[in-house]
N, C-alpha and C positions, 0 to 999 in steps of 0.2 A: 352239118352231122345227119346226113340221111343214111350212112354205116352202122349209127347206135339204135336206131327203130330196133333191128331184131334184139338186142343187149331189154331193151325195154319191155319187150316181148315176150320177153321167158322174167324178168323182174316184172310184171305183170301175173308171169301165169304164178310162178312162184308162190305172190298175195292171195288167191282163188288156190291156192290151195294149203293154206296153213293150214285149214285144218284133220287135211291127209299125215304129214308128217313136219316136224318143226324147221319154222322160218333159215334157222341157220343149217338143217340138210341140203334143206332144197338152196339157201344160193350155195352151200361147197357147189351141187352137180350145177348149179349155172354156170358157174366158171367155169367149169371146169367145156361143159357144153359150149358158151361162148369162146371161150381158148383157141380148143379143137376149129369152132366153127374160122373164127376167122386169119389160122393155122393155115388151116387145108383151103379152103373157100376162099375167104372174109382178101380184106388188105390188108392185112399183117399187124404185126402188132401194136400196133402206134393207137390203131384202132380200136386194143383189145383191150388198152390201159387207159382211149381216153372213157371209154364203155363202163369199163372199174373204176373211174376215180367219179366217175357223171352220179355209180349205181352204188359205192360206197358213200357221196355225203348224201345226198334221198337217201339210204337204209341210214344215217347218225341223224338225217332232221327227227327222223320216224321213233326213233329211239332204239330200235332196234340194234343192240350192241350187236347180238351174236353174229347177223345177215351179214353186217357189216366187217366182223372180223373173214365169213365169207367169202366177202369179198376183194381182198388180199392177192397182189401175184404169186401167190403159191406155183397154178401149173406152168407160167412162164419161168421162177425159179427151180422147178426138179428140171425144166426142159431145159434147166442152164448149166444143168449141175449145183446149185448153190452161188456160183460166182456173184458175188455183189456189182465188182466193176465190168457184167457185161452189161447188166443190168443200168446200170447211173446215167446211159446217154438215153436211154429209154424214158426212163424217171417225170422227163419234162410234160409229156402226155397223159402221167396218172397227173400231175396237176392237171393241166390244160379239161381235162374231164371236172375232174373237182370244181373245175370253175364255171364249166355247165350243169356242174350243177346241181351250187351256189344258184345258178340264177336260175330253173326250173324249178329248184326252192321256191325260191319273190316272188316268182315269176305264180305262185300262188296254187306250187304241189305240195301241200300242206299245209299236215291236222290241222283247224283256226275252231 
């Protein structure tokens, strides 16, 4: 999962800028930038959803509900004109990312 490294850098930057803006607002911008990066330069929607899944699980693990809501795949839904049937084949990638986030959480990326 080396294509997820830029997303983790975006999330790290969002946590560092926490005092500058609310974390949910920074999550919205990180989500949008991650979507643009993956659709224009990166690997595509599967990598986008894997990164979001990992970030979503880590945000929920840290107890940041606003960030978790901001990391839902709303840019992809807007791109698909809110057609949920077109999103269904890509949802297993979101689950893979959430599993990766679970592994990171269990390996010690959580607060003690």
